[in-house]
N, C-alpha and C positions, 0 to 999 in steps of 0.2 A: 193484245191488249190485256188478256187474262193475267199474264205474268206481271204486268205493271200493277194491276189491281192487287195481286197477291203480295207483291212487295210493299205496296202502300199499306196494306193491312198488318204487316208484321209488327210495327210498334204497338197497335192496338191489341193484338193477340198477346204480345209479351206482357203488356200492361195487365190485361185480364188474367193471365196466367199467375202473375206475381201477386196481385191483390185478392183476387176472388177465388181463393183456394177453399176447399172444404175437406172435412175429415173428422176423426175422433177428436174430442176436446181434451184428451189425456195430457198433452204438453201444457196447455193452459192451467189445467187442474193441478199438475205438479208444481208449476210456478206459483199458483195461488197459495198453496201450502207453504212453500219456501218464503214467499212474500209475507204471509201472515206471521210466520216464525220470526223473520227479520224484524217486522214491526213490533212484535210482542217484546223481543229483547230490547229494542230501543226504548219502548214505552216504560218497561220495568226499570230500565237504566236511569230514567228521569225521576223515579220515586223519590230520592232524597232531595230533589231540587224543585218540587212542585210549587212550594211557596215563593221561592226565588225567581223561577222562570215565568210562572203563569198567574200570579196574583198582583193586586195593587200594592201589596206589602213588599214586593220583591223588586227586581230590576226590570222595569217596564218602560220601553220606548216604543210606543205604538207606531205601526206603519201609517195608519190613518187616524187623525184625531177625532174623538167623539164630538158630535155637534153640540153647540152651547144653546142655540135658539132654533130648535126644530130641525127636521131632515127635509133637505131641498133637492138633494141629488143622490146618485148611486154611491159616490164615494163617502158621503156623510152617512148613508145607510150602513156601509160596511164599518165605518168608524164607530157607529153606535153599536153594532153587533159585536165588535171585538173590543169593546171597552173593558178595561182591566177589571176582572171580578174580584170579590172578597176571597180570603183564604179558604172559607168553607166551600163557596161556589167553584173555586179552582180544583179543589180535591174531588168534589162531586163529579165534575165533568171529566176529570182524569180517571177517576175509578170506573165511571160508566163506560168509558172507552175500552177498558180491558176485556170485558165479556164480549164486546163486539169484535175484537180482534181474534178471540178464540173461536167465535162463530165463522170467521172468515176461514181460519185453518181447517175447521170441521166441515165447511161447506154447508152450514146450516142457514137457510134463508139468505143465500149468498149475495144476491143482488142487493137486497135490502141492507145486510150488514156492510157491504162495500160502500154503499151510499151514505150510511151514517158515518163510517170511518173517514170517508172523503170530507164530509162536512166538518168532523172533529179535527181532522189533520190541518184543513184550511184555516179553521179557527185559531188552532194553536200556532200555526205558521204566522198568521197576522199578529198574534200576541207577542211572539218571541223569535221564531226561527228566521224571520225576514231580516233580522239584524246581521246575520252572518252571510246572507246572499250565497248559500252553498248550492252547488249544482245537484248534489245528491238529494237535498230535500225537494227541489223542484222536479227532479226525476221520479221521486216517490209519488208526488201528486199525479203526474202523467200516468205512471203504472196503474195506480189505483183507478184513475178515470177510464183507462182502456179496459181493464179488467171488469169494470162495472158493465160495460156494454158487450162483453164477450161471454161465451158459454163455459166459463171456468168452473161453474158450479154443477155441470152435467156429468161429471166424472170424478171418482175419488172423493165423494162428499155424501153427507147426510141427505141432501136434496136428491141425489141420484138414488140413494137406497129407498127414499120415500115414494119416489115415482116409478121405480122399476124393480125394486126388491134386491138390487145389487149395487154395492158401493162403487163399482166401476161403471155403472150404467149398462145399457144394452148394446153399446157399440154403435149407436147411430152417428151419422155425419152431421157436421154443423158448418156454418160459414165462419171462417177463421181470419176475417180481414182485421180484426183487432189484434190478433196474434202477429200479423205482419206489421201493424203499426208499432207494436213494442219492439220488434226486430229493427225497424227503420230508426226508431228513436235510440236504440242502443248504438247502432251504427253512427247516427249523427252525434251521439255523446262523444264517441272517439274522434270523429272527424273535427267536431268543434274544438276539443282540446288541442288537437294538432294545429288547427288554424290559429288558435289563441297563442300557442307557443311560437308559431311562425311570425305572427304580427307583433308580438310583445318584445320590446327591447330587453326585458329581464331574462329572456330565454336566448338571447343572441350568443351567449357564452355559458360556461358552467358555474358562474358566480352564484346564480339563484339556487341551483341544486347543491352546491357546496354549503351555502349558508343555511339551508333547510335542514341539513344533517345535524346542525348544532342549535336548532330552534326549539320551541316548546313542543312542537310536534314529534320531535325525535325520540325514538325508543332507546334503550341501553344498546341494542344492536347497531342502531344508527349512529350513536356516539362512538361506539367501537370502530365503525367503518370510518368515521371522520378522523379518529386518532391514527389511522394508517398513514396519514399525510401523503396520500397519493398526489402526483403532479397535477396541476390545474388543467393540463391537457386532456386528462382523462375525464374530468367533469365537462370539458368543452365538447368532447365527442358524444358523451351520453345523451344530451338533449337531441342531437341529430338522430341517433338511433331510436330514441323515444318517439320522435315525430314520425319517422319512417314506419315503425311498428303501428302506431295509432292510425296512419293512413291505410296501411296494409290490412289491418284487422277489420276495419269498417267495411271493406270490400269482400275480403276472403271468407268472413263468417258466412256469407251467402253461398259460397262455392263448396259443393259436396266433397270435391277432391281435397281441399285444404282445411276443411272445417275442423276436423278432429285435431290437427296440429295446432290451429289457432285457439281451439278450446283450451288445450293444455297451456299454451303460451299466455293466453288471457288470464286463466286462473292463477298461473304462476306469477304474472306481473302483479295482479291485485293482492295476492297473498304476501309477496315480498314487500310490496308497498305498505301493507299493513303491519309487517314485522319491523320494518325500518322506520316508517313514520306512522304514528298511531292514528290512522284515519280508517277505522274498520267499516264506516258507512258505505264506502265505495264497493263493498263485497256484494252488494245487491246487483251490480251491473253484470258480473259473470254468471249470476243465477239466471239471467235471461237467455243464456246460450241454448238451453233445452228447446226453446221456442224456434230456433233456426233449423232444428231437425224436422224431417218429414213426418207428419202427423201419424201416418200408419206404422212407421218404424217405432215410434214411441209406444203405440198401442201394443205391438208385438213384444217389446221389452217388458211392459207392464204385466202382460199375460204369462210371461215365463214363470217357472218355479223360482222361488226366492233365491235359491243357491246358485242359479244360472244367470243372474242379473248383473254380475260383476263383469261379464264379457259383453260388449255391444257389437252387434253385427247389423 
């Protein structure tokens, strides 16, 4: 009977090993820094368009209308909170968010700064970003939410320096279930796009891919590729390969044996996608790959001399 009990406990043990890991927070800290830099670049990018995107003098199509006669439910509350501001108010909110992002990068009052940025991002999302229904904007909200509840400020941060005297912290171990959540979200990101391509009639052949190369998203490299006038059969095969890649990567990113190969393939895919179609926002996705590595291996890599960090073992 003992062997029956042991077999019945295998799923529970596997579940616990996957979700309830603990270790140094260096991987989350590295990702926090990259996440902050990514957000800072995007935020500065919008500087010429603050009036247009985020004020009542610009292009404003609210997700939820502001109430006319009092607030009677949650949706009206959100509509009231995200009512279009004046130009001055829009600029004040925009500029106040910039130092908050810098605080996230530096790891200064990390949890507080992540919370304020999450509020600001959601506010601007309801003001403007919702119109585009982009997966990368929603992905960013989830990443910020998961980082908020994780120990990403306990290493490579001003918070770690204030508490232990060392920017790297004192090497203590933390629960890393939020790190797992980000990894699972990344895997679901790839899996979801694969399922969408399978279910969408637009991806049943290569017409969609071929037309995208001559769309507003296309770069000079994309237009050059379109002018090669390749047979449509090439474009018909490409979606199949892309679907197989996205299904494979969502599983094999978790496999230590195949991880490094798919890290390279994933970075290459997103880099080529950015060079051919100007959608650099998706570059945040491969930045999560560091979280698939074992926490102890990330700590060992960080502790190496700077000149020895180019080689990962």
